[in-house]
N, C-alpha and C positions, 0 to 999 in steps of 0.2 A: 765682622760679617760683611761690611762693605767691600773689603779687599777680596774675600772669597767669592762674593757675588760678581765682582768685576772681572776677576780672572776667569771664572767659569763662563761668563757671558762671552768674553773674548775668545776663549778656546772653542766654545760651541759655534760661534760665528765663523771662525777659521775653518772648522770642520764642515759645517753646513750653513753657509751664509743665507740669510733670509733676503733674497734678491727681490722677491715679489711682495711689495707692501701696498699694492694698488687698492686692495679692498679696505685696508686701514685708512689710507689717504682719502679714499672716496667717501668714507663715513665722516671724516673730519671736514671735508669739503662740503658735503651735504648739510652738516650741522652749521657751518659758517654761512652757507647760502640762506638757510632758514632764518638765522638771526639777522642777516643783512636785510632780507625782505621785511622782517618784523620791525627793525629799529632804524634803518637808514632813512633819515629825512634830511641828510646833508649837513648835519651838525656834529661837532666833535664830542659833545656831551653824550649823544646817543651812541656814538662809537665806543666811548668808555664804558657805558652801561652794557652794551653788547659784549665787549671783551670780558668784562667781569663775570657776566652770566655764562659766557663760553668756557672760562677757565676755572673759576672758583668752585662751582659744584663738582666737576670731575675730580679736582684735587681733594676736596673734602671727602668725597666718596672713597677715593683711593686711600686717603689717610685713615679713615675709619676701618676699612677692610684690613689694611696693614696692621693697625693696632690690635684688632681682634685676632688676626692670624698670629701676630707676634706673641700675644698673651696665651695663645693656645699651643703653638709649636714653633720653636726657633727654626727647625728644618723647613717647615712650610713658609715661614717668613723669608728665609734664604731663597727658596725656590721662586717666591713671588718677586723678589728683587732681581733674580737672574732673568726671569721672563720679561720684566719691564725693561731691563737693560738690553736684552736681545732685540726687543721691538724698537727701542729708541736710539740706540747708538749708531747702527748702520756703518760699521767700520769697513765692511766689504761691499756695501751697497753700491758705491760708485768707483771702487778701486779698479774694477775691470776696465773702465774707460782709460784710466791712467796707464795700466799695464799694457793694454792694446796699443795705445799711442806710442809708448816707449818701444814696444816691439816693432811697430811699423816704421818708426824713425830709424831704428838700428838697421832695418832692412832697406833703408832709403826709399820707402814707399810713402812719400809725403802726401800724396793724394788720399791714401787710406787714412793717414793720421788726421788730415783735415776733416774727413767725413766723420770720424769717431769724435773729434773735438766738437763738431757741429751738433752731434747728438747729445753730447754731454752738456754743452752750454745752452742748447735750445735756440741757437742762432747760426746762420750760415757762416762758415769759416773757410769757404772755398777759395777766397781771394788772398789768404795769408801765406807768407813764405815760411820756410822751415824754422827759422829762428823765432818768428812770432808764434807759430804753433807750439813750439817747445816752451816759450815763455808763458803762454796762456795755460798750458797744461800744468805747469808748476804752480801757477797762481790758483787754479781750480783745486789742485791737490792740497795746498796749504789751507785754503778756505774750508774744503770738505773735512779735512782732518780736525780742524778747530770746531766747526759747528756740529759735526756728527759724532765726534769722539770726545775731545778734550772739554768742551763746554758742557756736554751732557754729563760727563764724569764729575766735573766740578760741582754742579748742582746736585747730583746724586749723593755725593759725599757730604755736602753742606746741609741738606734737608733730610728729615727722617724718611726712611724707607725709599720707595720709588717716586715719591712726590716731586723731588727736585728734577729728576730726569724728565718726567712727564710735563712738568711746568715749562721747562725750557723748550721742549719740542712742540708743545701746544702754542707757546708764544711765537715761535718761529713760523709755524704754520699759519697763524692768523696775521702775522706781519706780511707774509707772502700773499695772503688772500686779500687783505685790506690795505695794509700800510705801504706795500711796495707797488700798488696799482697806480697807474697814471690816469685812470678814467675820472672824468670830472665829478661824477656822482660819489666817488669814494675818496676824493681829496681831503675833505674835512672829516668824514666818517672814519677814515683809517689812520688819522694822526695819532690817536691814543695807542693803537696796536703797534705802530712804528716806534713810538717813544717807549712803550713798555718793553719791547724786545731789545731796543738799544740799551735800556737800563739793565736788563738781565744779562746782556752780553758784555757789558763794560768790564767787569772784573774778570770773567773767564778769558776774555781776549788778552788781557795783560798777563794772566797766568800762562796762557799758551805761548805768548811772545817771550816771557821769561824762560820758559822751558826750552824754546828754540835757542835762546841766547846761551844758556848754560851748556847745552850739549853740542853747540856749534862754535863759531867764532864769536866769543862773547863781546869783545871790544867793538867789532864792526856791527854786530847785531844791535847793541845798545845805541851806538852812534846813529844808525839808520832809523831806529825807533824814535829817537829824540828829535831828529832833524827832518825826517821825511814823512812820518806816519800822518801828520795833520794835513798834508797836502792831498791825500787820497780822498776821493769823493765820499767814501764811507770811512770816517776816521777809525771806527772800531776795527774794521777789516784792515785798514792801513797799518795798524799796530802789528797785527799778525803777519801781514805780507812783508812789511819793512824789516821786522826782526828776522823772519825766515830767510829773506834775501840776503841780509847782512851776515847771517849765520853761515850761509853756504857760499858767500862770495860770488853772487850772481846778480845781474841787473834784470829787474822785472819792471812792470809798468811800461812806460814809454809809449809813444804814439803807435797806433795800429791802423792799417788800411781797412776801412769798412766799405766794401764795394768801391765806389769812386771817391769816397770822402775819407779824409784822415781824421781819426778820433784822437784828440789830444789827451794823453794821460801822463801824470807826473812820473818821474823816474824813481824807482825804489831799489835799494841795494847798492852794492859796490862791486867792482871787479869785472869779471868777464861777461860776454854775451852768453845767453842761455844756449846750451847744446845738450846732446844726449847724455853726456857725463853728469850733468846737473840733474837729470831725471833720476839717476841712481842716487845722487846725493839727497834728493828730496825724500826718497823712500827711507834712507838711513836716518835722516834728521827726524822724521816723524816717529819711526820706531824707537830711536834713542830717547826722544822726549816722552813717549808712552812708557817705556821701561823706567825712566826716572820718576814719573808720576806714581807708578806702581810701587817702586821701592820706598818712596816717601809715605805712601799710604800704608805700606806694610810696617814701617817704623812707627807710624802714629798708632796703628792697631796694636802692635806689640807693647808700646808704651802705655796705652790704655789698659791692656790686659794685665800689665805688671803693677799698675797703681792700685 
């Protein structure tokens, strides 16, 4: 059932991508703001309590609904899984940014590519040169494919029904709301949300990195993973980026110019500087990794059905 639900959700999103999720995100943000006002007294323990209250009841509710539906109708259970994946995966949610950047760079319209990248990253990129724009677009594409596709699929397969996919996306949302904030009043309160998401993302990140290595340059991907990933500010994403860069034979990371200051970033990958050809390689890498995951899931499903 997991394989059928995943394939159906991917096909539906390719046919009609759900680009507008603002109402769903607004509801989660309002829920987080309410819990923040209720529990935030500047302590980590209250943050942990708020996170558990934010995540556990919805998961229990979804689990109970799925169990009841599963016992009633396998078809309805399948449809519930498809709907949950359609809402949580977001395979096409940000891909238009990457597609538009790739098209702009191939037309030598660097200014337009900068504007699109600024909208994607949420920070001004008007000072970047062509190579830096290309490099950052590849990084964003690898991160997006991991967090909005591969990690969601990993937890969907691992936990019953749609609970895994919903758990991961909720954890990511509350990490962004509380854990990733630099506001002093959230520094202690958001520690648990940050640690919880890091724990949930640890294993999926390595599965994503392994998939990139298998479908790309395996030797370079593993070498970059082992020697460079830990240098990245977020080691979890470092694993994904280092493996992806090594698999494609491109150099990512490295310092970038932020207005008048140079932001020092460690180098990831090996080989050539990023250019438009590597944008095409990024698309191929992600799709090959996704196909590999689907084939593995199909084999597991067939083995389970035959046993």
